[in-house]
LUMGU-461269 format. One record per residue: residue number from 1; z, x, y of N, C-alpha, C, O in turn. Coordinates in nm, 2 decimals. Layout:
i n.c3 n.c1 n.c2 ca.c3 ca.c1 ca.c2 c.c3 c.c1 c.c2 o.c3 o.c1 o.c2
NUM Z X Y Z X Y Z X Y Z X Y .
...
//
This chain:
i n.c3 n.c1 n.c2 ca.c3 ca.c1 ca.c2 c.c3 c.c1 c.c2 o.c3 o.c1 o.c2
1 0.00 0.08 -0.12 0.00 0.00 0.00 0.00 0.09 0.12 0.08 0.18 0.13 .
2 -0.09 0.06 0.22 -0.10 0.14 0.34 0.01 0.10 0.44 0.07 0.00 0.43 .
3 0.02 0.19 0.54 0.12 0.16 0.65 0.08 0.03 0.72 0.17 -0.05 0.75 .
4 -0.05 0.00 0.74 -0.09 -0.12 0.80 -0.06 -0.24 0.72 -0.01 -0.35 0.77 .
5 -0.08 -0.23 0.58 -0.04 -0.34 0.49 0.11 -0.37 0.50 0.15 -0.49 0.51 .
6 0.19 -0.27 0.50 0.34 -0.29 0.51 0.37 -0.35 0.65 0.47 -0.43 0.66 .
7 0.30 -0.31 0.75 0.33 -0.36 0.89 0.30 -0.51 0.89 0.37 -0.58 0.97 .
8 0.20 -0.55 0.82 0.16 -0.69 0.82 0.27 -0.77 0.75 0.30 -0.89 0.78 .
9 0.33 -0.71 0.64 0.44 -0.78 0.57 0.56 -0.79 0.67 0.63 -0.89 0.67 .
10 0.59 -0.69 0.74 0.70 -0.69 0.83 0.68 -0.59 0.95 0.65 -0.47 0.93 .
11 0.68 -0.64 1.08 0.66 -0.55 1.19 0.77 -0.44 1.20 0.74 -0.34 1.25 .
12 0.89 -0.47 1.14 0.99 -0.37 1.15 0.96 -0.25 1.06 1.01 -0.14 1.09 .
13 0.89 -0.27 0.96 0.85 -0.16 0.87 0.78 -0.05 0.94 0.80 0.07 0.93 .
14 0.68 -0.09 1.03 0.61 0.00 1.11 0.70 0.09 1.20 0.67 0.20 1.22 .
15 0.80 0.02 1.26 0.89 0.09 1.35 0.97 0.19 1.27 0.99 0.30 1.32 .
16 1.02 0.16 1.15 1.10 0.25 1.07 1.01 0.37 1.03 1.06 0.49 1.04 .
17 0.89 0.35 0.99 0.80 0.46 0.95 0.76 0.54 1.07 0.73 0.66 1.06 .
18 0.76 0.48 1.19 0.72 0.56 1.31 0.82 0.65 1.36 0.78 0.75 1.43 .
19 0.94 0.64 1.33 1.05 0.73 1.37 1.18 0.65 1.39 1.18 0.53 1.39 .
20 1.29 0.73 1.39 1.42 0.67 1.40 1.46 0.64 1.54 1.42 0.72 1.63 .
21 1.53 0.54 1.56 1.58 0.51 1.70 1.72 0.57 1.71 1.78 0.61 1.62 .
22 1.76 0.59 1.84 1.89 0.65 1.87 1.98 0.55 1.93 1.93 0.47 2.01 .
23 2.11 0.55 1.90 2.21 0.47 1.96 2.30 0.55 2.04 2.33 0.66 2.00 .
24 2.34 0.50 2.15 2.43 0.57 2.24 2.58 0.52 2.22 2.60 0.41 2.24 .
25 2.67 0.61 2.17 2.81 0.57 2.15 2.87 0.54 2.29 2.84 0.60 2.39 .
26 2.97 0.45 2.29 3.04 0.41 2.41 3.18 0.47 2.42 3.24 0.47 2.53 .
27 3.23 0.52 2.31 3.37 0.58 2.31 3.37 0.71 2.22 3.28 0.73 2.14 .
28 3.47 0.80 2.24 3.47 0.92 2.16 3.48 0.89 2.01 3.42 0.96 1.93 .
29 3.56 0.78 1.97 3.56 0.75 1.83 3.43 0.70 1.77 3.39 0.73 1.66 .
30 3.36 0.63 1.86 3.23 0.58 1.81 3.13 0.70 1.80 3.04 0.70 1.72 .
31 3.15 0.80 1.89 3.06 0.92 1.88 3.09 0.99 1.75 2.99 1.04 1.69 .
32 3.22 1.01 1.71 3.25 1.08 1.59 3.19 1.00 1.47 3.14 1.06 1.38 .
33 3.21 0.87 1.47 3.16 0.79 1.36 3.01 0.78 1.36 2.95 0.79 1.26 .
34 2.95 0.78 1.48 2.81 0.78 1.49 2.75 0.91 1.44 2.64 0.91 1.38 .
35 2.82 1.02 1.45 2.77 1.15 1.40 2.77 1.14 1.25 2.68 1.19 1.18 .
36 2.87 1.08 1.19 2.87 1.07 1.04 2.76 0.98 0.99 2.69 1.02 0.90 .
37 2.74 0.87 1.06 2.63 0.78 1.03 2.49 0.85 1.05 2.40 0.84 0.96 .
38 2.48 0.92 1.16 2.35 0.99 1.19 2.32 1.09 1.08 2.21 1.11 1.03 .
39 2.43 1.17 1.04 2.41 1.27 0.93 2.37 1.20 0.80 2.28 1.25 0.73 .
40 2.43 1.09 0.77 2.39 1.02 0.65 2.25 0.97 0.65 2.18 0.99 0.55 .
41 2.20 0.92 0.76 2.07 0.87 0.78 1.97 0.99 0.77 1.86 0.98 0.70 .
42 2.00 1.10 0.83 1.91 1.22 0.82 1.90 1.27 0.68 1.79 1.33 0.64 .
43 2.00 1.25 0.60 2.00 1.30 0.46 1.91 1.21 0.37 1.87 1.25 0.26 .
44 1.88 1.09 0.41 1.80 1.00 0.33 1.65 1.03 0.35 1.61 1.08 0.45 .
45 1.57 1.01 0.24 1.43 1.03 0.25 1.37 0.91 0.33 1.44 0.81 0.35 .
46 1.25 0.92 0.37 1.18 0.81 0.44 1.18 0.69 0.35 1.20 0.58 0.40 .
47 1.15 0.71 0.22 1.14 0.59 0.13 1.28 0.52 0.12 1.29 0.40 0.11 .
48 1.39 0.60 0.11 1.52 0.55 0.10 1.56 0.47 0.23 1.61 0.36 0.22 .
49 1.52 0.52 0.34 1.54 0.45 0.47 1.46 0.32 0.47 1.51 0.22 0.52 .
50 1.34 0.32 0.42 1.26 0.20 0.42 1.32 0.10 0.32 1.32 -0.02 0.36 .
51 1.37 0.14 0.21 1.43 0.05 0.11 1.55 -0.01 0.17 1.57 -0.14 0.16 .
52 1.64 0.06 0.24 1.76 0.01 0.31 1.72 -0.09 0.41 1.78 -0.20 0.42 .
53 1.62 -0.06 0.49 1.58 -0.15 0.60 1.52 -0.28 0.54 1.55 -0.39 0.59 .
54 1.44 -0.27 0.44 1.39 -0.39 0.38 1.50 -0.48 0.32 1.49 -0.60 0.32 .
55 1.59 -0.41 0.26 1.70 -0.49 0.19 1.80 -0.55 0.29 1.83 -0.67 0.27 .
56 1.84 -0.47 0.39 1.95 -0.53 0.47 1.91 -0.58 0.61 1.98 -0.66 0.67 .
57 1.79 -0.53 0.66 1.74 -0.59 0.78 1.65 -0.70 0.76 1.66 -0.81 0.82 .
58 1.55 -0.68 0.67 1.46 -0.79 0.64 1.51 -0.88 0.53 1.45 -0.99 0.51 .
59 1.62 -0.85 0.46 1.68 -0.93 0.36 1.59 -0.97 0.25 1.59 -1.08 0.20 .
60 1.51 -0.87 0.21 1.42 -0.89 0.09 1.50 -0.87 -0.04 1.60 -0.79 -0.04 .
61 1.46 -0.93 -0.14 1.52 -0.91 -0.27 1.47 -0.78 -0.33 1.37 -0.72 -0.28 .
62 1.54 -0.73 -0.44 1.49 -0.61 -0.50 1.35 -0.62 -0.55 1.27 -0.53 -0.55 .
63 1.32 -0.74 -0.61 1.18 -0.77 -0.66 1.08 -0.77 -0.55 0.97 -0.71 -0.56 .
64 1.12 -0.82 -0.43 1.02 -0.82 -0.32 1.00 -0.68 -0.26 0.89 -0.64 -0.23 .
65 1.11 -0.60 -0.26 1.10 -0.46 -0.21 1.00 -0.39 -0.31 0.92 -0.31 -0.26 .
66 1.03 -0.40 -0.44 0.94 -0.34 -0.54 0.80 -0.37 -0.52 0.71 -0.29 -0.53 .
67 0.77 -0.50 -0.49 0.63 -0.54 -0.47 0.57 -0.48 -0.34 0.46 -0.44 -0.34 .
68 0.65 -0.48 -0.24 0.60 -0.42 -0.11 0.57 -0.27 -0.13 0.47 -0.22 -0.08 .
69 0.66 -0.20 -0.19 0.64 -0.06 -0.21 0.56 -0.02 -0.33 0.53 0.10 -0.35 .
70 0.53 -0.12 -0.41 0.45 -0.10 -0.54 0.52 0.00 -0.63 0.45 0.10 -0.68 .
71 0.65 -0.02 -0.65 0.72 0.06 -0.75 0.80 -0.04 -0.84 0.80 -0.16 -0.81 .
72 0.86 0.01 -0.94 0.94 -0.07 -1.04 1.07 -0.12 -0.97 1.13 -0.05 -0.89 .
73 1.11 -0.24 -1.02 1.24 -0.29 -0.96 1.35 -0.20 -1.00 1.45 -0.18 -0.93 .
74 1.34 -0.14 -1.12 1.45 -0.05 -1.16 1.46 0.07 -1.07 1.57 0.13 -1.05 .
75 1.35 0.12 -1.01 1.35 0.23 -0.92 1.42 0.19 -0.79 1.49 0.27 -0.73 .
76 1.39 0.07 -0.74 1.46 0.02 -0.62 1.61 0.01 -0.65 1.69 0.05 -0.56 .
77 1.65 -0.05 -0.76 1.79 -0.06 -0.79 1.86 0.08 -0.80 1.97 0.09 -0.75 .
78 1.79 0.17 -0.86 1.84 0.31 -0.87 1.86 0.37 -0.74 1.96 0.44 -0.71 .
79 1.76 0.35 -0.65 1.77 0.41 -0.52 1.89 0.35 -0.44 1.96 0.42 -0.37 .
80 1.90 0.22 -0.45 2.01 0.15 -0.38 2.15 0.20 -0.43 2.24 0.22 -0.35 .
81 2.16 0.21 -0.56 2.29 0.26 -0.62 2.31 0.41 -0.57 2.43 0.44 -0.54 .
82 2.21 0.49 -0.58 2.23 0.63 -0.54 2.27 0.64 -0.39 2.36 0.72 -0.36 .
83 2.20 0.56 -0.31 2.24 0.57 -0.16 2.38 0.52 -0.14 2.46 0.59 -0.07 .
84 2.42 0.42 -0.21 2.56 0.36 -0.19 2.66 0.47 -0.24 2.76 0.48 -0.17 .
85 2.63 0.54 -0.35 2.73 0.64 -0.39 2.74 0.76 -0.29 2.85 0.80 -0.27 .
86 2.62 0.80 -0.24 2.63 0.91 -0.14 2.70 0.87 -0.02 2.78 0.95 0.04 .
87 2.68 0.74 0.03 2.75 0.69 0.14 2.90 0.69 0.12 2.98 0.73 0.20 .
88 2.94 0.64 0.00 3.09 0.64 -0.04 3.15 0.78 -0.03 3.25 0.80 0.02 .
89 3.08 0.87 -0.09 3.13 1.01 -0.10 3.14 1.07 0.04 3.24 1.14 0.07 .
90 3.05 1.04 0.13 3.05 1.09 0.26 3.15 1.03 0.35 3.22 1.09 0.43 .
91 3.17 0.90 0.33 3.27 0.82 0.42 3.41 0.83 0.37 3.50 0.80 0.46 .
92 3.44 0.86 0.25 3.58 0.86 0.20 3.66 0.95 0.28 3.78 0.92 0.31 .
93 3.62 1.08 0.30 3.71 1.17 0.38 3.73 1.12 0.53 3.84 1.15 0.58 .
94 3.64 1.05 0.58 3.65 1.00 0.72 3.73 0.87 0.73 3.82 0.86 0.81 .
95 3.70 0.78 0.64 3.76 0.64 0.65 3.85 0.61 0.54 3.92 0.51 0.54 .
96 3.86 0.70 0.44 3.94 0.67 0.32 4.09 0.66 0.35 4.14 0.72 0.44 .
97 4.16 0.57 0.27 4.30 0.56 0.29 4.37 0.66 0.20 4.32 0.70 0.10 .
98 4.48 0.71 0.25 4.56 0.81 0.17 4.61 0.74 0.05 4.65 0.63 0.05 .
99 4.61 0.82 -0.06 4.65 0.77 -0.19 4.80 0.76 -0.19 4.87 0.85 -0.15 .
100 4.86 0.64 -0.23 5.00 0.63 -0.24 5.06 0.71 -0.36 5.00 0.71 -0.47 .
101 5.17 0.78 -0.34 5.23 0.85 -0.45 5.31 0.76 -0.54 5.39 0.68 -0.49 .
102 5.30 0.78 -0.66 5.38 0.71 -0.76 5.50 0.79 -0.79 5.49 0.91 -0.82 .
103 5.62 0.73 -0.79 5.74 0.80 -0.81 5.77 0.81 -0.96 5.87 0.87 -1.00 .
//
């Protein structure tokens, strides 16, 4: 599927493929958290960013994403699982709760 085909499916797909947008934080804590998020996004491949955008912005199902990208549904599911695990690992030190000690 070409970029134009995907753009016809969703105008937002063309914007994601064209480049990332930047957000301006309004407080120091947002800046720190924004850096973590920016770093996470930079670590994703273009295809992973596209899958996330289609899933959570466009609210497409896994089957619809697979059809748009012309890949297997299992590949989309694997990608989403992999991304979620990487996000969890990256955010746990920043947002994780301290473990309670058992006496």
